[in-house]
C-alpha positions in Angstrom: -22.8 54.1 21.2 -25.0 54.1 18.1 -28.0 56.2 17.1 -30.6 55.5 14.4 -28.5 57.1 11.7 -25.5 54.8 12.6 -27.7 51.7 12.4 -29.1 52.9 9.1 -25.5 53.3 7.7 -24.5 49.8 9.0 -27.6 48.3 7.4 -26.9 50.0 4.1 -23.2 49.1 4.0 -23.8 45.4 4.8 -27.1 45.1 3.0 -29.0 44.0 6.0 -32.1 45.2 7.7 -31.9 47.9 10.4 -33.3 45.4 12.9 -30.4 43.0 12.1 -27.9 45.9 12.5 -29.3 46.7 16.0 -29.1 43.0 16.9 -25.5 42.6 15.6 -24.3 45.7 17.5 -25.9 44.4 20.7 -24.3 41.0 20.3 -21.0 42.6 19.5 -21.1 45.0 22.4 -21.6 42.0 24.7 -18.3 40.6 23.6 -16.3 43.3 25.3 -15.9 44.2 29.0 -16.1 47.7 30.4 -12.4 48.3 29.7 -12.8 47.4 26.0 -11.2 44.0 26.2 -12.4 41.3 23.9 -14.1 38.3 25.7 -13.9 35.1 23.6 -16.2 33.1 25.9 -18.9 35.7 25.4 -18.4 35.7 21.6 -18.7 32.0 21.5 -21.8 32.1 23.6 -23.3 34.5 21.1 -22.4 32.5 18.0 -25.9 31.1 17.5 -27.2 34.7 17.6 -24.6 35.8 15.0 -25.4 32.9 12.7 -29.1 33.7 12.9 -28.3 37.2 11.5 -27.5 35.6 8.1 -24.5 35.2 5.8 -23.5 38.9 6.1 -22.5 38.4 9.7 -18.9 37.3 8.8 -18.2 40.3 6.7 -19.6 42.5 9.5 -17.4 40.9 12.2 -14.3 40.9 10.0 -14.7 44.5 9.1 -15.1 45.8 12.6 -12.7 43.5 14.5 -9.8 42.7 12.3 -7.8 45.7 13.4 -8.2 45.3 17.2 -5.3 47.3 18.7 -4.2 44.8 21.4 -2.4 41.6 20.3 -4.1 39.5 22.9 -7.5 40.7 21.7 -6.5 40.0 18.1 -5.5 36.4 18.9 -8.7 35.8 21.0 -10.8 37.2 18.1 -9.0 35.0 15.5 -9.7 31.9 17.5 -13.3 33.0 18.2 -13.9 33.5 14.5 -12.6 30.0 13.8 -15.4 28.7 16.1 -17.8 30.7 14.0 -16.6 29.6 10.6 -16.8 26.0 11.7 -20.6 26.6 11.7 -20.6 27.5 8.0 -21.8 24.7 5.6 -20.9 26.8 2.6 -17.6 28.7 3.2 -17.2 30.3 -0.2 -18.8 33.6 0.8 -16.5 34.0 3.8 -13.5 33.0 1.7 -14.3 35.6 -0.9 -14.6 38.3 1.7 -11.1 37.4 3.2 -9.4 37.1 -0.2 -10.9 40.3 -1.5 -9.7 42.1 1.6 -6.2 40.8 1.1 -5.8 41.1 -2.6 -8.6 43.1 -4.2 -8.8 46.2 -2.0 -5.3 46.2 -0.4 -3.0 44.6 -3.0 -0.8 47.8 -2.7 -0.5 47.6 1.1 0.3 45.0 3.7 -1.7 44.9 6.9 -1.4 43.0 10.1 -4.8 41.6 9.5 -3.5 39.9 6.3 -1.9 37.1 8.3 -5.1 36.4 10.3 -7.1 36.4 7.0 -4.9 33.6 5.7 -5.2 31.6 8.9 -9.0 31.9 8.7 -9.1 31.1 5.0 -7.2 27.9 5.7 -9.6 27.1 8.5 -12.5 27.5 6.1 -10.8 25.0 3.7 -10.0 22.4 6.3 -12.2 20.4 8.6 -11.5 21.1 12.3 -9.9 17.7 12.8 -7.2 18.7 10.3 -6.3 21.8 12.3 -5.8 19.6 15.4 -6.7 22.3 18.0 -9.1 25.1 18.5 -6.6 27.6 19.9 -4.1 28.5 17.3 -2.1 31.6 16.5 -0.7 30.1 13.3 -1.8 27.2 11.1 -0.4 23.8 12.1 2.0 22.4 9.5 0.1 19.1 9.5 -2.7 20.6 7.4 -0.3 20.1 4.4 -1.3 16.5 4.7 -4.9 17.4 3.7 -5.9 16.2 0.3 -9.0 14.0 0.2 -10.9 16.0 2.9 -10.7 19.3 1.0 -14.0 20.3 -0.7 -13.4 20.3 -4.5 -16.1 22.8 -5.1 -14.5 25.3 -2.6 -11.1 24.7 -4.1 -12.4 25.4 -7.6 -14.0 28.6 -6.4 -10.8 29.9 -5.0 -8.8 28.9 -8.1 -11.2 30.9 -10.1 -10.6 33.9 -7.8 -6.8 33.4 -8.3 -7.2 33.4 -12.1 -9.3 36.5 -12.1 -7.0 38.4 -9.8 -3.6 37.0 -10.9 -1.9 40.4 -11.3 -3.0 41.6 -7.9 -1.9 38.4 -6.2 1.5 38.6 -7.8 1.7 42.3 -6.8 0.8 41.6 -3.2 3.3 38.8 -2.9 6.1 40.9 -4.4 5.2 43.7 -2.0 5.4 41.4 1.0 8.8 39.9 -0.1 10.2 43.4 -0.8 9.2 44.6 2.7 10.8 41.5 4.2 14.1 42.1 2.4 14.2 45.8 3.5 13.1 44.9 7.0 15.6 42.2 7.5 18.4 44.5 6.5 17.4 47.0 9.2 18.7 47.2 12.8 16.1 49.6 14.3 12.4 49.9 13.8 9.8 52.6 14.4 6.9 51.9 16.7 4.3 49.5 15.1 6.6 49.0 12.1 6.4 45.5 10.6 9.4 43.4 11.5 10.9 40.4 9.8 9.4 37.8 12.1 5.9 38.9 11.4 6.5 39.1 7.6 8.0 35.6 7.7 4.9 34.3 9.5 2.7 36.1 7.0 4.5 34.4 4.0 4.2 31.1 5.9 0.5 31.4 6.1 0.2 32.5 2.5 2.3 29.5 1.3 0.2 27.0 3.3 -3.1 28.4 1.9 -1.7 28.5 -1.7 -0.4 25.0 -1.5 -3.8 23.7 -0.4 -5.5 25.5 -3.3 -2.9 24.4 -5.9 -3.2 25.4 -9.5 -1.2 27.5 -12.0 -1.3 30.7 -9.9 -0.2 29.2 -6.7 2.7 27.0 -8.0 5.1 29.7 -9.2 4.6 31.8 -6.0 5.5 28.8 -3.7 8.4 27.9 -6.0 9.6 31.5 -5.8 9.6 31.3 -1.9 11.7 28.1 -2.1 14.1 29.7 -4.5 14.6 32.8 -2.4 14.9 31.1 1.0 16.7 28.1 -0.4 19.7 30.0 -1.6 22.2 30.6 1.2 24.1 33.1 -1.0 21.0 35.3 -1.6 20.9 39.0 -0.7 18.3 38.2 2.0 20.7 36.1 4.0 23.7 38.3 3.2 22.1 41.5 4.5 20.2 40.0 7.5 21.0 42.0 10.6 19.3 39.9 13.2 20.6 36.3 13.1 17.8 35.1 15.3 15.6 35.3 12.2 17.7 32.6 10.5 15.7 29.9 12.4 12.4 31.4 11.4 13.6 31.7 7.8 14.6 28.1 7.7 11.3 27.0 9.2 9.6 28.9 6.3 11.9 27.1 3.8 10.9 23.8 5.3 7.2 24.5 5.0 7.6 26.0 1.5 9.5 22.9 0.4 6.8 20.6 1.8 4.2 22.7 0.1 6.0 22.5 -3.2 6.0 18.7 -3.1 2.2 18.8 -3.3 2.5 19.8 -6.9 4.4 16.7 -7.9 6.6 18.5 -10.5 9.9 16.6 -11.2 11.8 19.9 -11.6 10.7 20.9 -8.1 12.2 17.8 -6.8 15.5 18.6 -8.4 15.4 22.1 -6.8 14.8 20.6 -3.4 17.8 18.2 -3.7 20.0 21.2 -4.8 19.0 23.0 -1.6 19.8 20.0 0.5 23.3 19.9 -1.1 23.9 23.4 0.3 23.5 22.3 3.9 27.1 23.4 4.8 26.6 26.9 3.4 23.5 27.3 5.5 25.4 26.3 8.6 28.0 28.9 7.9 25.3 31.6 8.0 25.3 31.5 11.8 27.8 33.7 13.6 28.0 30.9 16.2 27.6 27.1 15.9 24.1 26.2 14.7 22.0 25.8 17.8 20.5 22.3 18.2 21.6 21.4 14.7 18.6 23.2 13.3 19.9 23.4 9.7 20.5 19.6 9.7 17.0 18.9 11.0 15.4 21.2 8.3 17.4 19.5 5.5 16.5 16.0 6.8 12.8 17.0 6.7 13.1 18.4 3.2 14.7 15.1 2.1 12.3 12.8 3.8 9.0 14.6 3.4 7.4 12.6 0.6 
């Protein structure tokens, strides 16, 4: 429940009128049932009302809903926001909000919302036909085929953001990978502690977004992912406690390799062939025989993905 002072604070924080603040809260309240569960269908019904509130609506919704406590609500909200961003003719403002939230204000911390921010950022880059489906919990790998249908003006805007915040981007990436290395070497986790699978999915989304943007800031980060996960003798694989994460790690390697190819650097091609030559060493990482020949299939995709 909100009083006049609350509406005044919201209006000031988001630089909107008090009337718009009242309208936004009313629309937002309608998106939840009496038990506090998010209702995607109600959100999508209210999209025209949200859009009429102006360009600040995305920042408002992201700020208030990115940390929904229940996973099902977060997934529903993520997909609902994708329906909203598809209405944006100029996505640069929303992209800047998401990237600033990931890198500018929280470069020294990792949040669960970071993964969803990357998923939404990719959705803002790609036409809905590239995503293939409206209900997603992670970005389909097929978006890596997108080239001609990416907006050059939007790409240029994000590359400028990358150049201006290069140190923060590197710091954030380093923090995520360090967390993954520590997490993968653990057997027990505290409640709500980030576990390896989430961090692998977070890096996956980061790699996909960076590969679509391209440029001098994105290339070394993606190459670093390929180097780390493409070395079967690395400390990451050596210290891994839960072998179930091998499959997810190799899936990340496959996507990172496919992303690296987009840069067309001959040295990158040599690196990928070196990784493929280590197929037997990857197979030996499993305590039991490689299920479904997963290593072989990943290596075949790395070889054939031109």
